N, C-alpha and C positions, 0 to 999 in steps of 0.2 A: 915837467918831464916830457910831455907831448911836444912842447915847442922845441926842446933840445934834441930829443931822440926820435920824434915822430916823423912820418913821411912828409916830404916837401911838395909832392905833386900827386895827381890822381894815379899815376902809373907806379909810384913807389910802394913797396911792401910796407905795411904798418909796423911789423915786428912787435905786435901787441904782447906776445908771450915774453919777449925780453924785457919790455917795460914793466910788465906785471912782476916778473922775477925780481927786478930792481926794487920795486915798491915793497915787496915782501921782505927783502933784505934790509933796506934802509929804514923801514917803519916797523920792524918786528917787535920793538919794545912798546909800540903804541897801537894796539889792535883797532881802536876806534878810527884813528887817522888812516891806518892801513886799509881798513874795509871801505872807508869813504873814498880813498884815492882809487881803489880797485873799481868801485862802482862808477866813479866819475870817468875813469879812462875807458871803461866799457861803453859808457854813453857817448863819449867823444868818438870812439871807433865806430859805433853804430850810426851816428849822425854822418860821419864821413862816408860810410858804405852807402847809406841812403842817398847822400848827395851825389856820389859818383854815379850811382844807378840812374838817378834823375837826369844827370848831364848826358850820360850815354844814350838814354831813351830820347832825349831832346835832339841830339845830333842825328840819330837815325830817323826820328820823326820828321825832321826838316827834309831829308832826302825822300822819304816815302810820300810826304805831302806834295813835293814837286812832281813825283811820278803820277800820283793820283790826279793832279791837275793837268796832266798831259805831256810833261817833259819826257824826253828819251833818256835812256841810260847814258848814251854818249854825252848828252848835255849836262847831266848831273855830275858826271865824272870830271868835269872841268871846274867844279865848285870847291871852295875851301871846306864846305861841310862834308863832302865825299872824302877828301884827304884826311879828315879828322876821324873817320871810321876805321876800326881795325879790320883785318882781313876776313874774319868770320862774318862780320856784319855785311861787308861788301859782297861776299859770295852769296849770302842769304838773300840779299836784295836783288842781285842779278839773276838768281835762279827762278824767280816767280814769273809765271805766265799770267798776263793781265786777266782778271776776272775768274781765274781757275780756283776751284775748291779741292784741296787734297783731303785725305781722310781726317787729318788733324784739324783742318779748317772747318769741315762739316761739324765735327764735335764742338769746336769753339763757337760756331754760330748757334748751335742748339743750346749750349750752355748760356750764351749771352742773350738769349731770348728772355732770361730772367733779368729785369731791370736793376735789381739790387746788386747783382754781380757786375753788370755793366758800369754802374756809377761808382763801384768800388775800385775801378781802374782810373788812372790818370788819362788825360786826353792823349798824351804822347804814347801811352801804352796801347790805346785803341788804334791810333794811327799805325803803330808798328805791328799790328795784326795783318797788315797788307800781304807779307810773304806767305801767310797761311790762307787768307780768305779772298785775296784779290782786290782790285781797285773799287769796283762797284759796291761790293759788300762792305768794305771798309768805310766808304763814303756814307752808306746807309746807316751804319752803326754810329758814325760821328754825328750825323743829323739827330739820331735818337739821344746820344749822350749830351749834346748841346741842349736839346729840348728839355731833357729830364733835369739837368743840373741848373737850368735857369728857371724852371717852373715846377714847383712842388706839386701842383694840381695834376699836371701831366704825368708825373711819376706815380702819383696815387692811382690815377686811372690805368696806367700801364701795368701796375701790379695785379690788377683784376684781370687784365687781358691775357696773362699767361694761362690761367685755368680756362678762361673763356675760349681762347684760341684752340687749346687742346680738345675741348668739347666739340668745337666746330670742325677741326681737322679729322677727328675720328668719325663724326657724322658724315663728312665728305668722302670717306673711304680711305683715309690715310691712317697709318699705324704709328702713333706718336711714341710707342714703346719699342719700335723696331730697332735692331742693331745694324740693319742693312744700310750701307752707305748711300745707295741710290735712293732709298726711301727717305733718308735724312735730308738729302739734297732737295728732294721734292717738297718736304715739309718746310725747309728754309725758304725755298722759292715761293711757296704758297703763302707763307707768313708775310713775306715782303710785299706780295701783291695785295693781300688783304689790308695790310697797314696803309698802303698807298690809297686804296679805295676809301678807307676810313678817313684818311687825310683829306681827300677830295671833298667828302661830305662835310668835314669840319670847316674847311675853307669856305664852302658855300654858306654854312650857318654862322661862320665867324665865332665859333665856340666849340669846346670839346664835346663829343658825344657821350651821353651817359650809357650805362650798361645795356639798357633796353634798346637804345638806338643802335648800339654796336651789334646787338643780336639781330636787329632788323637788317642791317647791312650784310651780316654773315649769312642770314637766311636767303637774301636775294642772291648772294654769291653761290650758295649751294643749289638754288633753283635754276641758275644760269648754266644749263647743261648742253653738252654737245654729244654727238654719237661718234664713237671711235671703232675702228676695226678691231675685232677681238683676236688676240693671239691664242687664247685657250677658250674652250666652251664656257668655262665658269667666270670669265671676265665679264664685268658689267658693261653693257654697250653704251648706256647713257651715264655720263659722269660730269661733275662740275668742271667747267672749262679751266678754272683757276688752278686745278690740281694737276693738269697735264704737264708732262715733260715736253721739251722742244720736239723730240722725236714723235711723241704721241700727238702733239698739236698739228704736226705736218699732215697727218691723215684724217684729222677730226673734221666732221661735217655737220651741217644742220639741214633739215628738210623744210623747204619753203613752199609757198602756195604753188599748186600745180604738181606737187610731188617731186620736185627737183631736189637733188642732193647737191649742196654747195660746199666744197672743201674750203674752209676758211683761210687756209694758207695761200689760196690762189687769188685772194683779194689783195691788191697792192696796199702796202702799209700806209701810204699817204691817203689812200681812199678810205681805209678803215678809220684813220684818225678823223678825216673830214666827216664821215658818217657819224662817228661818236660825238663829235662837237655839235653836229646838227641835232642829233637825238637829245643831247643835253639842253640845247636851246629850247626845244619843244617840250621839255619835261617828260620825255619818253625814256623808259629804262634803257640803259646802254647794255644790252645783252647780246650774246653771240647770235641768238635767233633773230633779233631785230636788225643786227648788222647784216646778216645773211639775206634777210628779206629786203632790206634797203638796196643791197647790191643787185638782187634779182629785179627789183623795180627799175633800177638804172639800166638793166639789160633785158627789156621785155621780149625781144625776139629770141634770145637764147633761153630765157626762162619764162615762157608764157604761163599765165595763171590758170589756163585750162589746157588739158591735154588735147591734141589734135582730134577733131571730130567729136569732142564731148562738150556739152554745155553744162550750166549750173542750174539746178532746180530752184523752185521758190524757197525751199528750206535751206539753200546754201550748199547742197550736196551735189557731187558730180552725177551727171546722167549715166545710166548704164551703157 
């Protein structure tokens, strides 16, 4: 019956109700055959629906993958994959601003911090989150999805990380239960940074970190504080650098030898990276304080270690 009366393409309506009506009429005298046929045609229809959804996801994922890899909308519009999308899909893909998180996107990122939810999706479905969460966040989730699905040990470790990260975030002054969109964005960004730091440590050791070692990394992150200008009197002046928004980071500073305040945003990015690489080579913690001090050491005339007219006593304190 499906072969004769069923749809011939993905865009055809299945008319499942009409086929079921015919089954009930033609097999009304044989209830066992009737029920078996109704069950079978339901299964065929469900399989078709799932197959169509997978093919639609795959077509959209091909376009989103091109965009994540740097292609422009104009370039992808020339491809057969673009032509295969329906108008709704095309509009959704065109509307996204690279790297932007809308409110739905923030909620999606918060939800997908649970690895069980992430691996419950297909890879195409993760790719197609791009219109919600942007290129960089999608690429980050794809890296996690690939790692979890290929390595059961990593997935097991990640399941512990959800509670562990929440404990860390709350200790760092973030509110993991907040409904505020800006706070959620801050939590998502902080989690990404912490995971990158843990990833660096794991690459150095060439093995996954256990819970205690991850706690040590997170403790170092919390201790790596900067001073920020307070908007309100009750704001904390010293906060973990990793929790700052870009706006907060622009005015954050550290105090180096000689009492100089160095705004970290004034250090060129290339120099910050070079300093970080050198600190790593010397097994010195890569902290904002150490980066600021290294920058001061590179500019001794601007940041002398003693204030004009003041020396240092034998105990290491400034003279009156």
